[in-house]
C-alpha positions as CSV (number, residue, x, y, z in Angstrom):
1,M,73.8,85.3,135.3
2,F,76.2,85.1,138.3
3,D,77.5,81.4,138.7
4,L,79.9,81.1,141.6
5,D,81.4,77.9,140.1
6,R,82.6,79.7,137.0
7,W,84.0,82.7,138.6
8,T,85.8,80.2,141.2
9,E,87.3,78.4,138.2
10,I,88.4,81.4,136.5
11,A,90.3,82.8,139.7
12,V,92.0,79.2,140.0
13,T,93.2,79.4,136.5
14,L,94.6,83.0,136.8
15,R,96.3,82.0,140.0
16,S,97.9,79.1,138.5
17,N,99.0,80.6,135.4
18,R,100.6,83.8,136.8
19,L,103.0,84.4,134.1
20,R,100.5,84.1,131.3
21,T,98.0,86.4,133.4
22,F,100.6,88.9,133.6
23,L,101.9,88.9,130.1
24,T,98.3,89.0,128.7
25,A,97.3,92.0,130.9
26,A,100.5,93.9,130.1
27,G,100.0,93.3,126.3
28,V,96.3,94.6,126.6
29,F,97.7,97.6,128.7
30,W,100.4,98.1,126.2
31,G,98.1,97.9,123.1
32,M,95.4,100.4,124.5
33,F,98.2,102.8,125.8
34,M,99.8,102.8,122.1
35,L,96.4,103.3,120.5
36,V,95.6,106.3,122.7
37,V,99.2,107.7,122.0
38,M,98.9,107.3,118.3
39,L,95.6,108.8,118.0
40,G,96.7,111.8,120.3
41,F,99.8,112.4,117.9
42,G,97.8,112.1,114.8
43,D,95.1,114.6,116.1
44,G,97.9,116.8,117.4
45,L,99.6,117.0,114.0
46,E,96.7,117.6,112.0
47,R,95.5,120.5,114.4
48,G,99.0,121.7,114.1
49,I,99.4,121.6,110.5
50,K,96.0,123.4,110.0
51,R,97.1,126.1,112.5
52,S,100.3,126.7,110.7
53,M,98.6,126.7,107.0
54,S,95.6,128.6,108.3
55,G,96.4,131.9,106.5
56,F,98.8,130.8,104.0
57,A,97.0,131.0,100.7
58,T,94.3,133.4,101.3
59,N,93.3,135.5,98.1
60,S,97.0,134.5,96.6
61,V,98.4,133.2,93.6
62,Y,101.9,131.9,93.4
63,V,103.8,131.3,90.3
64,A,107.1,129.8,90.2
65,T,109.3,129.3,87.1
66,T,111.8,126.9,86.4
67,T,113.9,125.6,83.7
68,R,113.4,122.0,83.2
69,M,115.5,121.2,80.3
70,P,118.6,123.0,79.1
71,P,118.1,124.6,75.5
72,H,118.6,122.4,72.7
73,S,121.0,122.9,69.9
74,P,119.8,123.6,66.2
75,S,121.0,120.0,65.2
76,C,118.6,118.5,67.8
77,R,115.7,120.3,66.3
78,E,116.5,119.4,62.8
79,S,116.8,115.7,63.7
80,S,113.3,115.9,65.8
81,S,111.7,117.5,63.0
82,S,112.6,115.0,60.7
83,R,111.6,112.2,62.8
84,L,108.0,113.8,63.1
85,G,107.6,114.2,59.4
86,T,107.7,117.8,59.3
87,S,110.6,118.4,57.1
88,S,110.7,121.3,54.7
89,A,110.9,119.1,51.7
90,G,107.2,119.7,51.1
91,T,105.6,116.1,50.8
92,A,104.8,115.9,54.7
93,G,103.4,119.3,55.4
94,G,101.8,120.1,52.0
95,P,98.3,119.8,50.6
96,T,96.7,116.4,50.4
97,S,95.9,114.7,47.0
98,S,92.4,116.2,46.8
99,G,93.9,119.8,47.2
100,A,92.6,120.3,50.8
101,T,94.8,121.6,53.6
102,R,95.0,120.3,57.3
103,P,93.1,122.1,59.8
104,G,95.0,125.1,61.2
105,T,97.3,125.4,58.0
106,T,97.0,127.8,55.2
107,R,97.7,127.8,51.7
């Protein structure tokens, strides 16, 4: 398990490549540091949002009304009804050839 020859070789290699050893150690340190910082930031953000929203909507209902589109002019309604086939001419909305009406309509 403990082989002195291997550890000697590792020490010689680390001493001969000091810049590479330093950059590798700095990269490992920086990566671990950033991991801890990001995990801490995410945990703190989650706790803060939960704390600020804890009593927000307890037994409450919020209703908001907005107008999404401006009202249409009568000419727009006529053109859209003729496109849909619901004109007042009588053929599209009337009884079928068998005399039955569509569901939801009356004679």
